[in-house]
C-alpha positions in Angstrom: 68.9 -44.5 -14.3 69.7 -42.9 -11.0 68.5 -39.5 -12.3 65.2 -41.0 -13.3 64.8 -42.7 -9.9 65.5 -39.4 -8.1 63.0 -37.6 -10.2 60.3 -40.1 -9.5 61.1 -40.0 -5.8 60.9 -36.2 -5.8 57.5 -36.3 -7.6 56.1 -38.8 -5.1 57.3 -36.6 -2.2 55.8 -33.5 -3.7 52.5 -35.3 -4.3 52.5 -36.6 -0.7 53.2 -33.0 0.6 50.3 -31.6 -1.5 47.9 -34.3 -0.2 48.9 -33.6 3.4 48.4 -29.9 2.9 45.0 -30.5 1.4 44.0 -32.8 4.2 45.0 -30.1 6.8 42.9 -27.5 4.9 40.0 -29.8 4.9 40.3 -30.4 8.6 40.4 -26.7 9.3 37.4 -26.1 7.1 35.5 -28.9 8.9 36.3 -27.4 12.3 35.1 -23.9 11.1 31.9 -25.5 9.8 31.4 -27.3 13.1 32.0 -24.1 15.1 29.6 -22.1 12.9 26.9 -24.8 13.3 27.4 -24.8 17.1 27.1 -21.0 17.1 23.9 -21.1 15.0 22.4 -23.8 17.2 23.1 -21.7 20.4 21.6 -18.6 18.7 18.5 -20.6 17.7 18.0 -21.9 21.2 18.3 -18.4 22.5 15.8 -17.1 20.0 13.4 -19.9 20.8 13.6 -18.9 24.5 13.0 -15.2 23.6 10.0 -16.2 21.4 8.4 -18.2 24.2 8.8 -15.3 26.6 7.3 -12.9 24.1 4.3 -15.2 23.5 3.7 -15.4 27.2 4.0 -11.6 27.5 1.7 -11.0 24.5 -1.0 -13.4 25.9 -0.7 -11.6 29.3 -1.1 -8.1 27.6 -4.0 -9.3 25.5 -5.8 -10.4 28.7 -5.6 -6.9 30.3 -5.4 -4.6 27.3 -8.3 -2.3 26.4 -10.3 -3.9 23.6 -10.1 -1.0 21.1 -9.5 -0.7 17.4 -9.5 2.2 15.0 -11.6 2.5 11.9 -11.0 5.0 9.1 -13.6 5.8 6.4 -12.4 7.5 3.2 -14.0 8.5 0.0 -11.3 8.0 -2.6 -13.3 9.6 -5.4 -14.0 7.3 -8.4 -12.3 8.1 -11.6 -15.5 9.2 -13.4 -16.0 11.7 -10.6 -12.4 12.8 -10.3 -12.5 16.1 -12.0 -11.8 19.6 -10.7 -14.5 20.9 -13.1 -17.3 20.6 -10.5 -18.8 23.5 -8.5 -17.8 22.0 -5.2 -14.1 21.9 -6.4 -12.9 24.5 -8.9 -9.6 24.7 -7.1 -6.9 27.0 -8.4 -8.8 30.2 -9.1 -9.8 31.4 -5.6 -13.6 31.0 -5.9 -15.6 33.1 -3.4 -18.5 31.8 -1.4 -20.9 33.8 -3.5 -19.4 32.5 -6.8 -19.6 29.0 -5.5 -23.2 29.3 -4.5 -24.1 30.7 -7.9 -22.2 27.8 -9.7 -24.1 25.3 -7.5 -27.4 27.0 -8.4 -26.6 26.9 -12.1 -25.2 23.3 -11.9 -28.5 22.0 -10.3 -30.8 24.2 -12.4 -33.9 22.2 -13.7 -33.5 20.9 -17.2 -34.2 17.8 -19.3 -31.1 15.9 -17.9 -29.3 18.3 -15.6 -25.6 19.1 -15.7 -24.8 16.4 -13.2 -25.8 13.7 -15.6 -24.4 14.9 -18.9 -21.0 14.1 -20.3 -18.2 16.2 -18.7 -20.7 17.4 -16.1 -21.7 20.3 -18.4 -18.4 22.1 -18.0 -17.9 25.0 -18.6 -21.5 26.0 -19.3 -22.5 26.5 -15.7 -19.3 28.5 -14.9 -19.2 30.7 -18.0 -21.1 33.7 -16.5 -19.3 33.3 -13.1 -15.6 32.6 -13.9 -13.6 34.5 -16.5 -11.9 32.4 -19.3 -8.5 32.9 -17.5 -10.0 31.5 -14.2 -11.6 28.6 -16.1 -8.3 27.8 -17.6 -6.7 27.8 -14.1 -9.4 25.3 -13.0 -8.5 23.0 -15.9 -4.8 23.3 -15.3 -5.3 22.3 -11.7 -7.3 19.4 -12.8 -4.6 18.2 -15.1 -2.0 18.5 -12.4 -3.8 16.9 -9.5 -6.9 15.0 -10.4 -5.7 12.3 -12.8 -5.5 8.8 -11.3 -1.8 8.4 -12.0 -1.3 11.7 -10.2 -3.2 10.9 -7.1 -3.1 7.1 -6.6 0.0 7.0 -4.5 -1.1 10.0 -2.4 -4.4 8.2 -1.7 -2.8 5.0 -0.4 -0.5 7.1 1.8 -3.4 9.1 3.1 -5.6 6.1 4.0 -2.9 4.0 5.7 -1.5 6.9 7.7 -3.4 9.8 9.2 -2.7 12.4 11.8 -4.5 12.5 15.2 -3.3 15.6 17.0 0.5 15.6 16.9 0.7 11.8 16.2 0.5 9.7 13.0 -1.6 6.6 13.3 -2.3 3.6 11.1 -6.0 2.5 11.2 -6.9 -1.1 12.0 -9.9 -1.2 9.6 -10.4 0.8 6.4 -13.6 1.4 4.5 -13.2 3.0 1.1 -16.1 4.5 -0.8 -16.2 5.2 -4.5 -13.4 2.7 -4.9 -12.4 1.6 -8.4 -9.1 0.2 -9.7 -9.3 -2.4 -6.9 -7.7 -5.3 -8.8 -5.2 -3.1 -10.5 -4.1 -1.1 -7.5 -5.8 -1.2 -4.1 -5.6 -4.9 -3.3 -1.8 -5.2 -3.8 -1.0 -1.9 -2.2 -3.0 -2.6 0.8 -1.5 -6.1 1.1 2.0 -4.5 1.0 1.0 -2.5 4.1 -0.3 -5.4 6.1 -4.0 -5.2 5.2 -6.2 -8.0 3.7 -9.2 -6.6 1.9 -12.4 -7.3 -0.1 -14.4 -5.3 -2.6 -17.9 -5.1 -3.9 -19.2 -3.2 -6.9 -22.0 -0.8 -6.1 -25.4 -1.9 -7.6 -25.6 0.4 -10.6 -24.0 0.9 -14.0 -20.8 2.6 -12.6 -17.6 0.5 -12.1 -16.8 1.7 -8.6 -17.8 0.2 -5.3 -16.8 -0.2 -1.7 -13.7 -1.8 -0.2 -13.1 -3.0 3.3 -9.6 -3.7 4.5 -8.4 -5.0 7.9 -5.0 -5.4 9.6 -4.3 -9.1 8.9 -2.2 -9.4 12.0 -5.2 -8.5 14.2 -8.3 -9.6 12.3 -9.3 -12.5 10.1 -12.2 -12.9 7.7 -14.7 -15.5 8.9 -17.4 -15.2 6.3 -18.3 -13.1 3.3 -21.8 -12.4 1.9 -22.2 -12.3 -1.8 -25.1 -10.0 -2.7 -26.0 -9.8 -6.4 -25.6 -6.3 -7.9 
Protein backbone atom coordinates (compact mmCIF):
# COMPACT_ATOMS: atom_id res chain seq x y z
CA UNK A 1 0.00 0.00 0.00
CA UNK A 2 2.79 2.36 0.92
CA UNK A 3 4.53 1.56 -2.39
CA UNK A 4 1.40 2.41 -4.37
CA UNK A 5 1.02 5.72 -2.49
CA UNK A 6 4.65 6.64 -3.18
CA UNK A 7 4.25 5.78 -6.85
CA UNK A 8 1.14 7.95 -7.17
CA UNK A 9 2.89 10.85 -5.38
CA UNK A 10 5.88 10.59 -7.72
CA UNK A 11 3.57 10.58 -10.76
CA UNK A 12 1.76 13.72 -9.51
CA UNK A 13 5.09 15.47 -8.87
CA UNK A 14 6.34 14.57 -12.33
CA UNK A 15 3.13 15.81 -13.94
CA UNK A 16 3.35 19.06 -11.96
CA UNK A 17 6.98 19.54 -13.02
CA UNK A 18 6.03 18.99 -16.67
CA UNK A 19 3.18 21.52 -16.46
CA UNK A 20 5.47 24.13 -14.89
CA UNK A 21 8.08 23.57 -17.56
CA UNK A 22 5.48 23.95 -20.29
CA UNK A 23 4.16 27.11 -18.66
CA UNK A 24 7.67 28.61 -18.57
CA UNK A 25 8.15 27.76 -22.27
CA UNK A 26 4.82 29.35 -23.13
CA UNK A 27 5.77 32.54 -21.24
CA UNK A 28 9.13 32.69 -23.05
CA UNK A 29 7.43 32.23 -26.42
CA UNK A 30 4.89 34.92 -25.56
CA UNK A 31 7.69 37.34 -24.64
CA UNK A 32 9.46 36.55 -27.94
CA UNK A 33 6.25 37.17 -29.90
CA UNK A 34 5.70 40.47 -28.08
CA UNK A 35 9.28 41.54 -28.77
CA UNK A 36 8.97 40.69 -32.45
CA UNK A 37 5.64 42.48 -32.73
CA UNK A 38 7.12 45.59 -31.08
CA UNK A 39 10.11 45.46 -33.45
CA UNK A 40 7.84 45.14 -36.49
CA UNK A 41 5.69 48.03 -35.28
CA UNK A 42 8.78 50.25 -34.89
CA UNK A 43 9.99 49.28 -38.37
CA UNK A 44 6.58 50.00 -39.88
CA UNK A 45 6.49 53.39 -38.22
CA UNK A 46 9.97 54.14 -39.60
CA UNK A 47 8.96 52.99 -43.09
CA UNK A 48 5.86 55.15 -42.92
CA UNK A 49 8.01 58.19 -42.10
CA UNK A 50 10.38 57.36 -44.97
CA UNK A 51 7.48 56.99 -47.41
CA UNK A 52 6.03 60.34 -46.37
CA UNK A 53 9.39 62.02 -46.99
CA UNK A 54 9.73 60.27 -50.36
CA UNK A 55 6.25 61.41 -51.39
CA UNK A 56 7.11 65.00 -50.48
CA UNK A 57 10.42 64.74 -52.35
CA UNK A 58 8.78 63.21 -55.43
CA UNK A 59 6.13 65.93 -55.52
CA UNK A 60 8.85 68.58 -55.25
CA UNK A 61 10.92 66.99 -58.05
CA UNK A 62 7.87 66.66 -60.31
CA UNK A 63 7.23 70.37 -59.84
CA UNK A 64 10.65 71.39 -61.18
CA UNK A 65 11.60 68.44 -63.43
CA UNK A 66 11.81 68.88 -67.19
CA UNK A 67 8.62 67.52 -68.74
CA UNK A 68 10.17 65.03 -71.13
CA UNK A 69 9.49 61.44 -72.11
CA UNK A 70 10.97 59.09 -74.67
CA UNK A 71 9.12 57.35 -77.49
CA UNK A 72 10.50 54.39 -79.43
CA UNK A 73 8.97 53.20 -82.70
CA UNK A 74 9.87 49.72 -83.94
CA UNK A 75 8.75 47.59 -86.87
CA UNK A 76 8.76 44.07 -85.41
CA UNK A 77 8.11 42.43 -88.82
CA UNK A 78 4.92 40.40 -89.01
CA UNK A 79 5.22 36.66 -89.36
CA UNK A 80 3.98 36.55 -92.96
CA UNK A 81 6.77 39.02 -93.88
CA UNK A 82 9.42 37.42 -91.69
CA UNK A 83 11.53 35.72 -94.30
CA UNK A 84 15.12 36.18 -95.36
CA UNK A 85 14.11 35.32 -98.93
CA UNK A 86 13.42 38.93 -99.91
CA UNK A 87 15.70 41.17 -102.01
CA UNK A 88 16.17 43.69 -99.20
CA UNK A 89 17.36 40.92 -96.85
CA UNK A 90 19.14 37.88 -98.33
CA UNK A 91 21.54 37.81 -95.38
CA UNK A 92 24.20 35.15 -95.16
CA UNK A 93 25.65 35.25 -98.69
CA UNK A 94 27.40 38.65 -98.90
CA UNK A 95 25.17 40.27 -101.52
CA UNK A 96 26.84 43.15 -103.39
CA UNK A 97 25.08 46.45 -104.09
CA UNK A 98 24.83 45.60 -107.79
CA UNK A 99 23.36 42.16 -107.06
CA UNK A 100 20.82 43.61 -104.68
CA UNK A 101 19.77 46.24 -107.22
CA UNK A 102 19.26 43.53 -109.84
CA UNK A 103 17.22 41.38 -107.45
CA UNK A 104 15.06 44.39 -106.63
CA UNK A 105 14.52 45.04 -110.33
CA UNK A 106 13.52 41.42 -110.96
CA UNK A 107 11.35 41.27 -107.82
CA UNK A 108 9.31 44.33 -108.88
CA UNK A 109 9.26 43.49 -112.60
CA UNK A 110 5.80 44.00 -114.17
CA UNK A 111 3.66 40.90 -114.31
CA UNK A 112 0.12 39.65 -113.76
CA UNK A 113 0.50 39.59 -109.97
CA UNK A 114 4.13 40.46 -109.19
CA UNK A 115 6.45 38.50 -106.98
CA UNK A 116 5.55 40.58 -103.94
CA UNK A 117 2.01 39.19 -103.91
CA UNK A 118 2.57 35.55 -104.77
CA UNK A 119 2.99 32.78 -102.22
CA UNK A 120 6.54 32.62 -100.88
CA UNK A 121 7.29 36.01 -102.54
CA UNK A 122 8.38 34.18 -105.68
CA UNK A 123 11.56 32.80 -104.14
CA UNK A 124 13.90 31.72 -105.67
CA UNK A 125 12.75 32.77 -109.18
CA UNK A 126 13.89 36.39 -108.97
CA UNK A 127 17.28 35.33 -107.48
CA UNK A 128 18.13 32.39 -109.73
CA UNK A 129 20.17 34.37 -112.29
CA UNK A 130 21.86 36.48 -109.60
CA UNK A 131 22.77 34.06 -106.81
CA UNK A 132 24.31 30.62 -107.26
CA UNK A 133 22.54 27.57 -105.79
CA UNK A 134 25.08 27.52 -102.95
CA UNK A 135 24.41 31.16 -102.08
CA UNK A 136 20.65 30.64 -102.25
CA UNK A 137 21.08 27.70 -99.87
CA UNK A 138 23.00 30.03 -97.51
CA UNK A 139 20.09 32.52 -97.61
CA UNK A 140 17.64 29.75 -96.71
CA UNK A 141 19.89 28.48 -93.89
CA UNK A 142 20.10 31.98 -92.42
CA UNK A 143 16.32 32.26 -92.61
CA UNK A 144 15.84 29.00 -90.69
CA UNK A 145 18.31 30.07 -88.04
CA UNK A 146 17.14 33.64 -87.40
CA UNK A 147 13.77 34.55 -88.91
CA UNK A 148 11.33 32.09 -87.29
CA UNK A 149 9.07 33.60 -84.62
CA UNK A 150 10.29 31.24 -81.90
CA UNK A 151 13.86 32.29 -82.80
CA UNK A 152 13.32 36.04 -82.67
CA UNK A 153 10.47 36.79 -80.25
CA UNK A 154 12.61 37.10 -77.12
CA UNK A 155 15.21 39.13 -79.00
CA UNK A 156 12.45 41.49 -80.12
CA UNK A 157 11.09 42.17 -76.64
CA UNK A 158 14.62 42.81 -75.38
CA UNK A 159 15.30 45.19 -78.28
CA UNK A 160 12.18 47.31 -77.84
CA UNK A 161 12.36 47.58 -74.05
CA UNK A 162 16.07 48.46 -73.93
CA UNK A 163 17.99 50.44 -76.52
CA UNK A 164 21.37 52.10 -76.60
CA UNK A 165 21.77 55.86 -76.84
CA UNK A 166 25.45 56.64 -77.10
CA UNK A 167 27.13 54.70 -74.33
CA UNK A 168 23.98 54.33 -72.22
CA UNK A 169 21.12 51.86 -72.25
CA UNK A 170 17.68 53.43 -71.96
CA UNK A 171 14.15 52.14 -71.50
CA UNK A 172 11.53 54.08 -73.49
CA UNK A 173 8.44 55.55 -71.84
CA UNK A 174 6.16 54.91 -74.82
CA UNK A 175 6.46 52.17 -77.46
CA UNK A 176 4.77 51.96 -80.82
CA UNK A 177 5.08 48.64 -82.66
CA UNK A 178 4.28 48.30 -86.35
CA UNK A 179 3.48 45.00 -88.10
CA UNK A 180 2.69 43.58 -84.67
CA UNK A 181 1.01 40.19 -84.58
CA UNK A 182 0.99 37.56 -81.80
CA UNK A 183 -0.22 40.31 -79.46
CA UNK A 184 -2.52 38.19 -77.27
CA UNK A 185 -0.13 35.22 -77.23
CA UNK A 186 3.08 37.12 -76.58
CA UNK A 187 3.34 40.90 -76.55
CA UNK A 188 0.71 41.87 -74.00
CA UNK A 189 2.06 39.69 -71.19
CA UNK A 190 5.74 40.31 -71.98
CA UNK A 191 5.19 44.07 -71.98
CA UNK A 192 3.23 43.86 -68.74
CA UNK A 193 6.10 41.98 -67.09
CA UNK A 194 8.38 44.92 -67.96
CA UNK A 195 6.05 47.58 -66.56
CA UNK A 196 4.13 48.53 -69.72
CA UNK A 197 0.38 48.60 -70.23
CA UNK A 198 -0.61 48.32 -73.88
CA UNK A 199 -3.34 48.16 -76.48
CA UNK A 200 -3.47 46.79 -80.02
CA UNK A 201 -5.49 47.33 -83.17
CA UNK A 202 -5.54 45.16 -86.29
CA UNK A 203 -4.68 46.95 -89.49
CA UNK A 204 -7.70 47.43 -91.82
CA UNK A 205 -6.94 44.71 -94.35
CA UNK A 206 -6.93 40.92 -94.61
CA UNK A 207 -3.60 40.43 -92.77
CA UNK A 208 -3.59 39.52 -89.08
CA UNK A 209 -1.02 42.06 -87.92
CA UNK A 210 -1.60 45.57 -86.64
CA UNK A 211 -0.14 48.28 -84.45
CA UNK A 212 0.45 48.21 -80.70
CA UNK A 213 0.99 51.14 -78.36
CA UNK A 214 2.56 50.51 -74.95
CA UNK A 215 3.22 52.99 -72.15
CA UNK A 216 5.01 52.89 -68.84
CA UNK A 217 2.16 52.26 -66.41
CA UNK A 218 3.97 54.01 -63.53
CA UNK A 219 4.02 57.26 -65.56
CA UNK A 220 1.00 57.24 -67.88
CA UNK A 221 -2.58 56.08 -67.72
CA UNK A 222 -5.08 55.35 -70.47
CA UNK A 223 -7.94 57.85 -70.35
CA UNK A 224 -9.93 56.83 -73.41
CA UNK A 225 -9.65 54.44 -76.35
CA UNK A 226 -11.21 54.90 -79.77
CA UNK A 227 -12.58 51.82 -81.50
CA UNK A 228 -12.46 52.22 -85.27
CA UNK A 229 -13.95 49.42 -87.37
CA UNK A 230 -11.40 47.63 -89.58
